[in-house]
DRENDO-1510 file (C-alpha; in Angstrom, 1 decimal, always signed):
<recs>
REC; n; res; u; v; w
REC; 1; MET; -22.3; +10.0; +4.0 .
REC; 2; THR; -20.8; +12.1; +1.2 .
REC; 3; ALA; -19.9; +15.8; +1.7 .
REC; 4; ALA; -22.8; +16.7; -0.6 .
REC; 5; SER; -25.2; +14.6; +1.5 .
REC; 6; GLN; -23.8; +16.1; +4.7 .
REC; 7; ALA; -24.4; +19.6; +3.3 .
REC; 8; ASP; -28.0; +18.6; +2.4 .
REC; 9; VAL; -28.6; +17.4; +5.9 .
REC; 10; ARG; -27.2; +20.6; +7.4 .
REC; 11; ARG; -29.6; +22.6; +5.2 .
REC; 12; GLN; -32.5; +20.4; +6.3 .
REC; 13; LEU; -31.5; +20.8; +9.9 .
REC; 14; ARG; -31.5; +24.6; +9.6 .
REC; 15; SER; -34.9; +24.5; +7.8 .
REC; 16; ALA; -36.4; +22.2; +10.5 .
REC; 17; ALA; -35.1; +24.4; +13.3 .
REC; 18; HIS; -37.1; +27.3; +11.8 .
REC; 19; GLY; -40.2; +25.3; +11.5 .
REC; 20; ARG; -40.4; +24.8; +7.7 .
REC; 21; PRO; -42.3; +21.7; +6.7 .
REC; 22; LEU; -40.0; +19.0; +5.3 .
REC; 23; PRO; -41.3; +16.6; +2.6 .
REC; 24; ARG; -40.2; +13.0; +2.9 .
REC; 25; THR; -37.5; +13.1; +0.2 .
REC; 26; PRO; -34.3; +11.0; +0.1 .
REC; 27; THR; -32.6; +14.0; +1.7 .
REC; 28; THR; -35.2; +14.1; +4.5 .
REC; 29; LEU; -34.7; +10.4; +5.1 .
REC; 30; ARG; -31.0; +11.0; +5.5 .
REC; 31; LEU; -31.7; +13.8; +7.9 .
REC; 32; GLU; -33.9; +11.5; +10.0 .
REC; 33; GLU; -31.2; +8.9; +10.1 .
REC; 34; HIS; -28.6; +11.5; +11.0 .
REC; 35; VAL; -30.8; +12.7; +13.9 .
REC; 36; ARG; -31.3; +9.1; +15.1 .
REC; 37; SER; -27.7; +8.2; +15.0 .
REC; 38; ARG; -26.1; +11.5; +16.1 .
REC; 39; VAL; -28.7; +12.8; +18.6 .
REC; 40; LEU; -31.4; +10.4; +19.7 .
REC; 41; GLU; -29.4; +7.2; +20.1 .
REC; 42; PRO; -26.5; +8.9; +22.0 .
REC; 43; ALA; -29.0; +10.7; +24.3 .
REC; 44; THR; -30.7; +7.4; +25.1 .
REC; 45; ARG; -27.4; +5.5; +25.6 .
REC; 46; GLY; -26.1; +8.2; +28.0 .
REC; 47; THR; -29.2; +8.0; +30.2 .
REC; 48; ILE; -29.3; +4.2; +30.2 .
REC; 49; ASN; -25.6; +4.2; +31.1 .
REC; 50; VAL; -26.4; +6.3; +34.2 .
REC; 51; LEU; -29.2; +4.0; +35.2 .
REC; 52; ARG; -27.0; +1.0; +34.6 .
REC; 53; SER; -24.4; +2.5; +37.0 .
REC; 54; CYS; -27.2; +3.0; +39.6 .
REC; 55; VAL; -28.1; -0.7; +39.3 .
REC; 56; ARG; -24.4; -1.8; +39.7 .
REC; 57; ALA; -23.9; +0.5; +42.7 .
REC; 58; GLY; -26.8; -1.2; +44.5 .
REC; 59; THR; -27.3; +1.8; +46.8 .
REC; 60; VAL; -29.5; +4.0; +44.7 .
REC; 61; ARG; -33.2; +3.8; +45.8 .
REC; 62; ARG; -34.7; +6.3; +43.3 .
REC; 63; VAL; -33.9; +8.3; +40.2 .
REC; 64; VAL; -35.7; +11.5; +39.1 .
REC; 65; PHE; -35.7; +12.1; +35.4 .
REC; 66; THR; -36.1; +15.7; +34.3 .
REC; 67; SER; -38.5; +15.8; +31.4 .
REC; 68; SER; -39.9; +18.7; +29.4 .
REC; 69; VAL; -43.3; +20.2; +28.7 .
REC; 70; SER; -42.2; +20.0; +25.0 .
REC; 71; THR; -43.3; +16.3; +25.2 .
REC; 72; LEU; -46.9; +17.5; +25.8 .
REC; 73; THR; -49.6; +19.1; +23.7 .
REC; 74; ALA; -53.0; +20.7; +24.4 .
REC; 75; ALA; -54.1; +20.2; +20.7 .
REC; 76; GLU; -57.0; +18.0; +19.9 .
REC; 77; THR; -58.6; +17.1; +16.6 .
REC; 78; GLU; -60.3; +19.8; +14.4 .
REC; 79; GLY; -58.2; +22.6; +15.9 .
REC; 80; ARG; -59.7; +22.3; +19.4 .
REC; 81; ARG; -57.7; +22.4; +22.6 .
REC; 82; LYS; -57.9; +20.3; +25.7 .
REC; 83; ALA; -59.6; +21.9; +28.7 .
REC; 84; VAL; -56.8; +20.7; +31.0 .
REC; 85; LEU; -53.1; +20.3; +30.3 .
REC; 86; ASP; -51.3; +17.8; +32.5 .
REC; 87; GLU; -48.5; +15.2; +32.4 .
REC; 88; SER; -50.8; +12.7; +30.6 .
REC; 89; CYS; -51.2; +14.9; +27.5 .
REC; 90; LEU; -48.4; +13.3; +25.5 .
REC; 91; ARG; -47.6; +14.5; +22.0 .
REC; 92; SER; -47.7; +11.8; +19.3 .
REC; 93; LEU; -44.2; +10.8; +18.2 .
REC; 94; ASP; -45.6; +10.0; +14.7 .
REC; 95; ASP; -46.9; +13.5; +14.5 .
REC; 96; VAL; -43.5; +15.0; +15.5 .
REC; 97; TRP; -41.7; +12.9; +12.9 .
REC; 98; ARG; -44.2; +13.9; +10.3 .
REC; 99; THR; -44.6; +17.6; +10.9 .
REC; 100; LYS; -41.1; +18.4; +12.3 .
REC; 101; PRO; -42.3; +21.4; +14.3 .
REC; 102; VAL; -39.9; +24.0; +15.8 .
REC; 103; GLY; -37.7; +22.1; +18.3 .
REC; 104; TRP; -38.7; +18.7; +16.9 .
REC; 105; ILE; -35.3; +17.1; +17.6 .
REC; 106; TYR; -35.4; +18.2; +21.2 .
REC; 107; ILE; -39.0; +16.9; +21.6 .
REC; 108; LEU; -38.0; +13.5; +20.2 .
REC; 109; SER; -34.9; +13.3; +22.3 .
REC; 110; LYS; -36.8; +13.9; +25.6 .
REC; 111; ARG; -39.7; +11.6; +24.7 .
REC; 112; LEU; -37.6; +8.7; +23.5 .
REC; 113; THR; -35.0; +9.0; +26.2 .
REC; 114; GLU; -37.7; +9.1; +28.9 .
REC; 115; GLU; -39.5; +6.0; +27.4 .
REC; 116; ALA; -36.3; +4.1; +27.3 .
REC; 117; ALA; -35.4; +5.1; +30.9 .
REC; 118; PHE; -38.8; +3.9; +32.2 .
REC; 119; ARG; -38.5; +0.6; +30.2 .
REC; 120; PHE; -35.0; +0.0; +31.6 .
REC; 121; ALA; -36.2; +0.9; +35.2 .
REC; 122; ARG; -39.0; -1.6; +35.0 .
REC; 123; GLU; -36.8; -4.4; +33.7 .
REC; 124; ASN; -34.0; -3.8; +36.3 .
REC; 125; GLY; -35.9; -2.8; +39.4 .
REC; 126; VAL; -35.0; +0.9; +39.4 .
REC; 127; HIS; -37.6; +3.2; +41.0 .
REC; 128; LEU; -37.8; +6.0; +38.4 .
REC; 129; VAL; -40.0; +9.0; +38.5 .
REC; 130; SER; -40.2; +11.9; +36.0 .
REC; 131; LEU; -40.6; +15.6; +36.6 .
REC; 132; VAL; -42.1; +17.5; +33.6 .
REC; 133; LEU; -40.9; +21.1; +33.6 .
REC; 134; PRO; -42.2; +24.0; +31.5 .
REC; 135; THR; -40.2; +27.1; +30.8 .
REC; 136; VAL; -38.3; +27.6; +34.1 .
REC; 137; ALA; -37.2; +31.2; +34.9 .
REC; 138; GLY; -36.4; +33.5; +37.8 .
REC; 139; PRO; -33.1; +34.3; +39.6 .
REC; 140; PHE; -29.9; +32.6; +38.3 .
REC; 141; LEU; -26.2; +32.4; +39.3 .
REC; 142; THR; -24.7; +31.5; +36.0 .
REC; 143; PRO; -22.4; +34.0; +34.3 .
REC; 144; SER; -24.6; +34.1; +31.2 .
REC; 145; VAL; -28.4; +34.4; +31.1 .
REC; 146; PRO; -30.0; +30.9; +30.9 .
REC; 147; THR; -31.7; +30.1; +27.6 .
REC; 148; SER; -35.1; +29.6; +29.2 .
REC; 149; ILE; -35.0; +33.1; +30.6 .
REC; 150; GLN; -33.9; +34.5; +27.3 .
REC; 151; LEU; -36.9; +32.6; +25.8 .
REC; 152; LEU; -39.3; +34.2; +28.2 .
REC; 153; LEU; -38.0; +37.7; +27.5 .
REC; 154; SER; -37.7; +37.3; +23.7 .
REC; 155; PRO; -40.8; +39.5; +23.1 .
REC; 156; ILE; -38.7; +42.3; +24.8 .
REC; 157; THR; -35.3; +41.5; +23.2 .
REC; 158; GLY; -36.6; +40.5; +19.8 .
REC; 159; ASP; -34.3; +37.5; +19.5 .
REC; 160; PRO; -35.7; +35.9; +16.3 .
REC; 161; LYS; -34.9; +32.2; +17.1 .
REC; 162; LEU; -36.1; +32.2; +20.7 .
REC; 163; TYR; -39.2; +34.3; +19.7 .
REC; 164; ALA; -40.1; +31.6; +17.2 .
REC; 165; VAL; -39.7; +28.9; +19.8 .
REC; 166; LEU; -41.9; +30.9; +22.3 .
REC; 167; ALA; -44.6; +31.3; +19.5 .
REC; 168; SER; -44.4; +27.6; +18.9 .
REC; 169; VAL; -45.0; +26.8; +22.6 .
REC; 170; HIS; -47.9; +29.2; +22.6 .
REC; 171; ALA; -49.4; +27.6; +19.4 .
REC; 172; ARG; -49.2; +24.1; +21.0 .
REC; 173; PHE; -50.7; +25.0; +24.3 .
REC; 174; GLY; -52.7; +28.3; +23.8 .
REC; 175; CYS; -50.5; +29.7; +26.6 .
REC; 176; VAL; -47.0; +29.7; +27.9 .
REC; 177; PRO; -46.6; +27.4; +30.9 .
REC; 178; LEU; -44.1; +28.7; +33.5 .
REC; 179; ALA; -42.4; +27.6; +36.7 .
REC; 180; HIS; -40.1; +29.5; +39.1 .
REC; 181; VAL; -36.6; +28.0; +39.4 .
REC; 182; GLN; -36.9; +27.6; +43.2 .
REC; 183; ASP; -40.2; +25.6; +42.8 .
REC; 184; ALA; -38.5; +23.4; +40.1 .
REC; 185; CYS; -35.7; +22.6; +42.6 .
REC; 186; ASP; -38.2; +22.0; +45.4 .
REC; 187; ALA; -40.2; +19.6; +43.2 .
REC; 188; HIS; -37.1; +17.6; +42.5 .
REC; 189; VAL; -36.4; +17.2; +46.2 .
REC; 190; LEU; -40.0; +16.2; +46.9 .
REC; 191; LEU; -39.9; +13.5; +44.2 .
REC; 192; MET; -36.7; +12.1; +45.6 .
REC; 193; GLU; -38.1; +11.9; +49.1 .
REC; 194; ALA; -41.9; +11.3; +48.9 .
REC; 195; PRO; -42.6; +7.5; +49.5 .
REC; 196; ARG; -45.7; +7.6; +47.2 .
REC; 197; ALA; -44.0; +9.2; +44.2 .
REC; 198; GLU; -44.7; +7.2; +41.0 .
REC; 199; GLY; -44.7; +8.0; +37.3 .
REC; 200; ARG; -44.8; +11.5; +35.8 .
REC; 201; TYR; -45.5; +14.8; +37.4 .
REC; 202; LEU; -46.0; +18.2; +35.8 .
REC; 203; CYS; -44.6; +21.1; +37.7 .
REC; 204; ALA; -46.0; +24.4; +36.4 .
REC; 205; ALA; -47.3; +27.4; +38.4 .
REC; 206; GLY; -49.7; +28.2; +35.6 .
REC; 207; GLY; -49.8; +29.4; +32.0 .
REC; 208; TYR; -50.7; +32.7; +30.5 .
REC; 209; SER; -51.8; +33.7; +27.0 .
REC; 210; ALA; -49.5; +35.9; +24.9 .
REC; 211; ALA; -51.6; +39.0; +25.6 .
REC; 212; HIS; -51.5; +38.4; +29.4 .
REC; 213; LEU; -47.8; +37.6; +29.4 .
REC; 214; ALA; -47.1; +40.7; +27.3 .
REC; 215; ARG; -49.0; +42.9; +29.8 .
REC; 216; LEU; -47.0; +41.3; +32.7 .
REC; 217; LEU; -43.7; +41.9; +30.8 .
REC; 218; ALA; -44.7; +45.5; +30.1 .
REC; 219; SER; -45.7; +46.1; +33.8 .
REC; 220; ARG; -42.2; +44.9; +34.9 .
REC; 221; TYR; -40.3; +46.5; +32.1 .
REC; 222; PRO; -42.0; +49.8; +31.0 .
REC; 223; PRO; -39.8; +50.4; +27.9 .
REC; 224; PHE; -41.5; +47.3; +26.4 .
REC; 225; ARG; -44.5; +48.2; +24.3 .
REC; 226; PRO; -46.4; +45.1; +23.0 .
REC; 227; GLY; -47.4; +45.7; +19.4 .
REC; 228; ASP; -49.7; +44.2; +16.8 .
REC; 229; ARG; -46.9; +41.8; +15.8 .
REC; 230; LEU; -47.0; +39.9; +19.1 .
REC; 231; SER; -50.8; +39.3; +18.8 .
REC; 232; ARG; -50.4; +38.2; +15.2 .
REC; 233; ASP; -47.4; +35.9; +15.8 .
REC; 234; PHE; -48.9; +34.3; +18.8 .
REC; 235; ASP; -52.4; +34.0; +17.3 .
REC; 236; ASP; -54.4; +34.7; +20.4 .
REC; 237; ASP; -57.9; +33.5; +19.7 .
REC; 238; ALA; -60.4; +35.1; +22.0 .
REC; 239; SER; -63.0; +32.4; +21.2 .
REC; 240; CYS; -60.6; +29.6; +22.3 .
REC; 241; SER; -59.7; +29.7; +26.0 .
REC; 242; PRO; -56.3; +28.4; +27.0 .
REC; 243; PRO; -56.3; +25.2; +28.9 .
REC; 244; VAL; -55.9; +25.0; +32.7 .
REC; 245; VAL; -52.3; +24.0; +33.3 .
REC; 246; SER; -52.7; +21.4; +36.1 .
REC; 247; SER; -50.1; +20.2; +38.5 .
REC; 248; ARG; -52.7; +18.3; +40.5 .
REC; 249; ARG; -50.7; +15.1; +40.8 .
REC; 250; LEU; -47.8; +17.0; +42.2 .
REC; 251; LEU; -50.0; +18.9; +44.6 .
REC; 252; ASP; -51.7; +15.7; +45.7 .
REC; 253; LEU; -48.3; +14.4; +46.6 .
REC; 254; GLY; -47.9; +17.3; +49.1 .
REC; 255; PHE; -46.2; +19.9; +46.9 .
REC; 256; ARG; -46.9; +23.6; +47.4 .
REC; 257; PHE; -45.9; +26.3; +44.9 .
REC; 258; ARG; -44.1; +29.2; +46.5 .
REC; 259; TYR; -44.2; +31.4; +43.4 .
REC; 260; GLY; -46.8; +32.3; +40.9 .
REC; 261; VAL; -46.4; +33.2; +37.2 .
REC; 262; GLU; -46.2; +36.9; +38.1 .
REC; 263; ASP; -43.3; +36.2; +40.4 .
REC; 264; VAL; -41.5; +34.3; +37.6 .
REC; 265; VAL; -41.8; +37.3; +35.3 .
REC; 266; LYS; -40.9; +39.8; +38.0 .
REC; 267; ASP; -37.8; +37.9; +39.2 .
REC; 268; SER; -36.6; +37.2; +35.6 .
REC; 269; VAL; -36.8; +40.9; +34.6 .
REC; 270; ALA; -35.2; +42.0; +37.9 .
REC; 271; GLN; -32.3; +39.6; +37.5 .
REC; 272; CYS; -31.7; +40.4; +33.9 .
REC; 273; LEU; -31.6; +44.1; +34.8 .
REC; 274; ALA; -29.1; +43.5; +37.5 .
REC; 275; HIS; -27.1; +41.3; +35.0 .
REC; 276; GLY; -27.1; +44.0; +32.3 .
REC; 277; PHE; -29.0; +41.8; +29.9 .
REC; 278; LEU; -31.8; +44.4; +29.8 .
REC; 279; GLU; -31.1; +48.1; +29.8 .
REC; 280; GLN; -32.1; +49.9; +33.0 .
REC; 281; PRO; -35.3; +52.0; +32.4 .
REC; 282; GLU; -34.8; +55.8; +32.9 .
REC; 283; GLY; -35.8; +56.9; +36.4 .
REC; 284; GLN; -35.8; +53.4; +37.9 .
REC; 285; SER; -32.6; +52.3; +39.6 .
REC; 286; THR; -33.5; +49.0; +41.3 .
REC; 287; PHE; -35.9; +46.1; +41.0 .
REC; 288; ARG; -36.3; +43.7; +43.9 .
REC; 289; LEU; -36.5; +39.9; +43.7 .
REC; 290; SER; -39.4; +38.0; +45.3 .
REC; 291; ALA; -38.7; +37.0; +48.9 .
REC; 292; VAL; -37.9; +33.4; +49.4 .
</recs>
């Protein structure tokens, strides 16, 4: 690829990251080939190499693949939404390639890697199950604030890139599905141990519309004042109810959520205040995390 072509691809990647539609021009085709060769194929190879090592070891009984809610959609034809969102609501790969929505490279990476992993597992006798996670937030031990928590708090911080991603999630689902980090960890353990675990499982405590989420954020962080921009950017349609975010398959396997969506928001704000990522409101010195 020439230097000029590489520059074109970089420009296209920046445009795609911000959700601008990309016509199928020669440059776009080069972009797609670049994504395939530099992102999708290495991601798939890396996962297959791990599974191949499991086969060679001969001692691995099960592998849990961590998937993403970005592989799903609640959208139906003619602008309608599904009544229930679960792990079966897969997004069309053709649609992702065609429309290149915000985060399209990540979506393709997770979908194609997961499909390749299940195919390899079937052909080589590996027991593979997949846990589909939404935006995971709550307490954290890392020195920097995890991106998923920054995403959740982007209406407060105003981070333009993460705010755009959150708006894209809301547009796709009509809500923002969430899970507490402790529940995400517990679900991984369950899928490793439950004899009946098979296939894909969505792990989400629920999902709230932008308006509801904004009220929750404001209740936990009083300096935040949701404005007209949030309603406009997130396109809350009162006539179109958000879908029920269902983790029924996981619950039927014996899983029980310890934390609701309110706890996710509460613990995320409390931890970010303690970390200094959010400024401490005047007159309030401490915020307590939810009890484990």
